[in-house]
N, C-alpha and C positions, 0 to 999 in steps of 0.2 A: 255390858261386858260380863256381868256376873251370871246371868241366866243362860241356860241352853236355849237355842232358838225355838224349839217346840214348846217348851215351858213358857217362854216369853210370849209366844203367840197365844197360847191357851189362857194366859193370865190377862193380857192386855186387850185382845180383840173384843171380848164381850163388853169391856168397859168403854173402849174408844170408838168402836163402830157406831153405836147409836148417837154418840156425841158428834162424830164426824158427819153422819147423815143429817143431823139437825142443823149443822153449820154449812151444809151444802157441798161437802167434800165428797168426791167420787170414791166409792168403796174400793175400786180397782187401784186408784191412785194411792189411797191409804195403804193398801196391801203392798204395793211396790215400795213405798217409802219404808214401811215397817221391815220388809225383808232385807232391803239394803242396809238399814240400821243394824239389824241382827248380824248380817255378814261382817260389817265393820266391827261389831263387838267381838266376833270370833277371831278377828285379826289384830285386835288392839292389845298391847301388853298392859299389865302384867298377867292378866288371867285369860287371855285369848286361847281357847282350847286348840285351835288350829296350829298355833305356834308349838304347842307341846307334841301334837301329832307329827308335825313336820320334823321336829327335833328327834323324835323317836325313829321315824322312818329313815331319815338321812344320816343319823348318827352324829349330827352336829349339836353344838350346845344351843340352848334356848336363846342366848344372847346373839349368836351368829345368825340364827333364823330370824330373830327380831330385826336385826340390822338389814337383813335381806328383804324384809317385807315393808319396812318403813317408807321406801320410795313409792310403793304402790298405795299407801294410805292417803297421800295427798290427792292424787287423781280421783280416788274413791270418795273422798270428802267433797271435792269440787262437784263430782257427779251427783252426790247426795243433795247438795245445796241446789243445783240446777233442777233436779227432778222435784225436789220439795217445793220450790218457789215458782217453778214454771211447769205446771202440770201437763202442758202440751207435749213436753219431751217424752213423758211416759204413756200418754194416752193416744198419740197419733196413730200408732200401728193397730191397737185394738179398734180405734175408730174406723180405720180402713177395712178391717175384717168384718165389722158389723154391717156396713153398707151394702 
């Protein structure tokens, strides 16, 4: 929630990628999980930057924007759990393209 996505990727990927490869995790799967986590961080109150951008663009308060985005956090969290624990959800399309 605190880091910008680019900074989060630049800091965590060099550390996590070798460990993930060592444990047999597909690098593409790791990337998809990391990007979805960073998107959730941008939407999560109280420091989600997207909330402040939406508030500025729409002229609404941050509280109003937060209430509008909360229903979308639940499906995103469920999707994150499914993609994280069932890699086939995120790797089936790339698998079709490689063949």
